[in-house]
PLY file of the C-alpha trace (Angstrom):
ply
format ascii 1.0
element vertex 241
property float x
property float y
property float z
element edge 240
property int vertex1
property int vertex2
end_header
-21.63 -12.48 10.84
-22.65 -15.49 12.82
-19.41 -17.37 11.52
-17.27 -14.49 13.02
-19.23 -14.93 16.33
-17.82 -18.45 16.73
-14.17 -17.54 16.27
-11.67 -15.95 18.68
-10.05 -12.61 17.49
-6.67 -14.32 16.89
-8.39 -16.67 14.42
-10.04 -13.81 12.61
-6.72 -11.94 12.31
-4.91 -15.25 10.92
-7.62 -15.75 8.40
-7.43 -12.12 7.14
-4.58 -10.09 8.30
-6.15 -6.77 7.24
-8.55 -7.04 10.28
-5.46 -6.55 12.55
-5.66 -2.86 11.92
-9.22 -2.76 13.39
-8.26 -4.43 16.69
-5.20 -2.10 16.90
-7.30 0.93 16.31
-9.61 -0.16 19.20
-6.45 -1.01 21.38
-7.51 -4.70 21.50
-4.70 -7.12 22.05
-5.15 -9.59 19.21
-1.85 -11.29 19.77
-1.16 -12.15 23.31
-4.82 -12.28 24.11
-6.14 -13.49 20.84
-8.11 -16.29 22.46
-11.19 -13.91 23.26
-14.36 -13.70 21.29
-15.82 -10.56 19.71
-18.46 -10.41 22.46
-15.92 -10.69 25.10
-13.49 -7.98 23.70
-16.67 -5.75 23.00
-17.77 -6.03 26.64
-14.31 -5.38 28.00
-13.70 -2.26 25.92
-17.28 -1.03 26.03
-17.88 -1.44 22.27
-20.96 -2.34 20.27
-20.27 -5.99 19.15
-22.46 -5.49 16.06
-20.56 -2.48 14.91
-17.21 -4.08 15.42
-18.41 -7.07 13.41
-19.43 -4.70 10.66
-16.07 -3.20 10.54
-14.59 -6.56 10.22
-16.95 -7.72 7.47
-16.25 -4.43 5.58
-12.54 -5.34 5.51
-13.07 -8.81 4.61
-15.31 -8.00 1.60
-13.08 -5.23 0.03
-13.18 -5.38 -3.66
-10.23 -6.52 -5.72
-9.46 -4.02 -8.48
-7.71 -6.64 -10.62
-10.69 -7.02 -12.91
-10.84 -3.31 -13.74
-9.78 -2.23 -17.32
-7.65 0.67 -16.56
-6.58 0.97 -20.18
-9.88 2.53 -21.05
-9.80 5.12 -18.36
-9.14 8.91 -19.16
-5.51 9.77 -18.08
-6.74 12.34 -15.65
-8.98 9.93 -13.94
-6.33 7.40 -13.71
-3.96 9.87 -12.12
-6.42 10.68 -9.58
-7.21 7.03 -8.93
-3.32 6.33 -8.52
-3.00 9.29 -5.98
-6.20 8.51 -3.91
-5.81 4.67 -3.81
-2.15 3.79 -4.03
-0.45 7.04 -2.64
-2.86 7.12 0.35
-2.28 3.46 0.87
1.37 3.98 1.10
1.08 6.98 3.48
-1.31 5.18 5.77
0.67 1.77 5.95
4.11 3.27 6.41
3.56 4.24 10.12
1.68 0.98 10.82
4.42 -1.01 9.51
7.20 1.08 11.16
5.34 0.40 14.48
5.17 -3.32 13.87
8.72 -3.76 12.66
10.09 -1.84 15.59
8.28 -4.13 18.03
9.51 -7.25 16.25
13.02 -6.00 16.33
12.65 -5.30 20.16
11.06 -8.68 20.93
12.44 -11.04 18.27
15.68 -9.31 17.00
18.02 -11.51 19.18
16.76 -14.68 17.60
16.05 -13.23 14.03
18.74 -10.54 13.38
17.46 -10.26 9.80
14.58 -8.29 11.13
16.94 -5.41 11.59
17.93 -5.44 7.83
14.27 -5.73 6.87
13.53 -2.65 8.88
16.50 -0.70 7.65
15.51 -1.57 3.99
11.80 -0.77 4.58
12.62 2.56 6.24
14.87 3.46 3.29
11.87 2.60 1.02
9.41 4.69 2.98
11.58 7.85 2.85
12.17 7.30 -0.96
8.55 6.72 -1.69
7.35 9.58 0.19
9.54 11.90 -2.04
8.68 9.97 -5.20
5.08 10.24 -4.69
5.26 14.07 -4.11
7.21 14.51 -7.34
4.44 12.65 -9.12
1.65 14.66 -7.42
3.48 17.97 -8.04
4.95 17.49 -11.48
3.77 14.42 -13.37
0.08 14.38 -12.54
-0.57 18.06 -12.96
1.18 17.88 -16.33
-1.12 15.02 -17.51
-4.17 17.16 -16.47
-3.01 20.09 -18.46
-2.38 17.96 -21.51
-5.98 16.59 -21.09
-7.39 20.18 -20.73
-5.43 21.25 -23.98
-7.01 18.33 -26.02
-10.36 19.14 -24.59
-10.41 22.77 -25.39
-8.19 22.57 -28.44
-5.72 24.97 -26.86
-1.93 24.97 -27.38
0.07 22.88 -24.95
1.79 25.18 -22.61
5.62 24.83 -22.32
6.71 23.01 -19.19
9.92 23.88 -17.20
11.09 20.28 -17.31
10.79 20.31 -21.10
9.18 17.06 -22.43
7.10 14.94 -20.03
9.52 12.19 -20.94
12.07 13.71 -18.62
10.24 13.26 -15.28
8.75 9.94 -16.53
12.18 8.52 -17.03
13.15 9.59 -13.54
9.96 8.13 -11.99
10.50 4.77 -13.85
14.18 4.63 -12.50
12.91 5.16 -8.90
10.17 2.52 -9.53
13.11 0.10 -10.34
15.02 1.15 -7.35
12.12 0.34 -4.99
11.28 -3.03 -6.85
14.92 -3.99 -6.16
14.70 -2.99 -2.52
11.60 -5.07 -2.03
13.21 -8.04 -3.64
15.82 -7.79 -0.99
13.13 -7.68 1.71
11.45 -10.80 0.23
14.56 -12.70 0.41
15.47 -11.73 3.93
11.86 -12.59 4.97
12.05 -16.00 3.17
9.21 -14.81 0.72
7.38 -13.34 3.77
7.25 -16.76 5.64
7.12 -16.27 9.32
9.57 -18.55 11.39
8.19 -21.37 13.54
8.33 -19.37 16.80
6.44 -16.31 15.19
3.66 -14.71 17.32
0.53 -13.25 15.71
2.19 -9.84 15.45
5.11 -11.40 13.61
2.64 -12.91 11.12
0.70 -9.89 10.71
3.57 -7.80 9.91
4.92 -10.20 7.22
1.58 -10.34 5.79
1.29 -6.60 5.70
4.78 -6.22 4.20
3.68 -8.64 1.46
0.59 -6.77 0.80
2.56 -3.51 0.68
4.89 -5.06 -2.00
1.90 -6.27 -4.03
0.30 -2.84 -3.92
3.51 -1.26 -5.03
3.71 -3.75 -7.92
0.01 -2.75 -9.03
0.99 0.97 -8.51
4.07 0.71 -10.74
2.17 -1.38 -13.36
-0.66 1.36 -13.63
2.11 4.03 -14.19
4.83 2.23 -16.27
2.43 0.29 -18.47
-0.59 2.50 -18.86
-0.29 6.14 -17.64
3.25 6.96 -18.68
3.21 5.52 -22.16
-0.25 7.23 -22.96
0.93 10.56 -21.60
3.96 10.47 -23.77
1.72 9.53 -26.82
-0.59 12.33 -25.81
2.16 14.91 -25.72
3.32 13.88 -29.21
-0.25 14.23 -30.53
-0.57 17.71 -29.08
2.74 18.79 -30.21
2.33 17.60 -34.01
0 1
1 2
2 3
3 4
4 5
5 6
6 7
7 8
8 9
9 10
10 11
11 12
12 13
13 14
14 15
15 16
16 17
17 18
18 19
19 20
20 21
21 22
22 23
23 24
24 25
25 26
26 27
27 28
28 29
29 30
30 31
31 32
32 33
33 34
34 35
35 36
36 37
37 38
38 39
39 40
40 41
41 42
42 43
43 44
44 45
45 46
46 47
47 48
48 49
49 50
50 51
51 52
52 53
53 54
54 55
55 56
56 57
57 58
58 59
59 60
60 61
61 62
62 63
63 64
64 65
65 66
66 67
67 68
68 69
69 70
70 71
71 72
72 73
73 74
74 75
75 76
76 77
77 78
78 79
79 80
80 81
81 82
82 83
83 84
84 85
85 86
86 87
87 88
88 89
89 90
90 91
91 92
92 93
93 94
94 95
95 96
96 97
97 98
98 99
99 100
100 101
101 102
102 103
103 104
104 105
105 106
106 107
107 108
108 109
109 110
110 111
111 112
112 113
113 114
114 115
115 116
116 117
117 118
118 119
119 120
120 121
121 122
122 123
123 124
124 125
125 126
126 127
127 128
128 129
129 130
130 131
131 132
132 133
133 134
134 135
135 136
136 137
137 138
138 139
139 140
140 141
141 142
142 143
143 144
144 145
145 146
146 147
147 148
148 149
149 150
150 151
151 152
152 153
153 154
154 155
155 156
156 157
157 158
158 159
159 160
160 161
161 162
162 163
163 164
164 165
165 166
166 167
167 168
168 169
169 170
170 171
171 172
172 173
173 174
174 175
175 176
176 177
177 178
178 179
179 180
180 181
181 182
182 183
183 184
184 185
185 186
186 187
187 188
188 189
189 190
190 191
191 192
192 193
193 194
194 195
195 196
196 197
197 198
198 199
199 200
200 201
201 202
202 203
203 204
204 205
205 206
206 207
207 208
208 209
209 210
210 211
211 212
212 213
213 214
214 215
215 216
216 217
217 218
218 219
219 220
220 221
221 222
222 223
223 224
224 225
225 226
226 227
227 228
228 229
229 230
230 231
231 232
232 233
233 234
234 235
235 236
236 237
237 238
238 239
239 240
């Protein structure tokens, strides 16, 4: 905490772009007025400096889930995890990124026209992901939970309106591929999320958030394509035999 006290808010955001949302939530300008300290902004905006520091430290110490062995998880628990962690992340980040991208287009679009293409592709992805996640939440995940219940209670597997679970899974996997392709275009347009030399803090934060969004999408797709979906298909076959 003492280390944070010695840095201005622009430096804090530059070191960990996730902290940008904290300042944004408190309506603190970390971009054009990023040379202020935590104490200064807390005093100006009538905030508790210690609570603000705690919010920042919480974000900085978020646990990475890369070491978790998801293959050992029950499928209903894994479905819940995907929905609560990855789906909610996407829902929360889309409006944040939409706002940042719109601002970049207004301020920097004349010098960096690729921003308009990036924004167009992201908006398209946002719309497709919203529909995709609803289909998972209303069709795939409930079907997985029903299969788990059938196995637990030794009951017959009820017939589903979509036939075999492989049908919606194939659709979900195709949609995963479509969004993966779309983000590869965004990655190319952004020069692998590398801000240009004249980029302001907002520009850098936006590209960092876009990169984080893509990385989260990759983890999300991995959990489904490589763990949840194959195990769901295998479980259906087991219950139908």
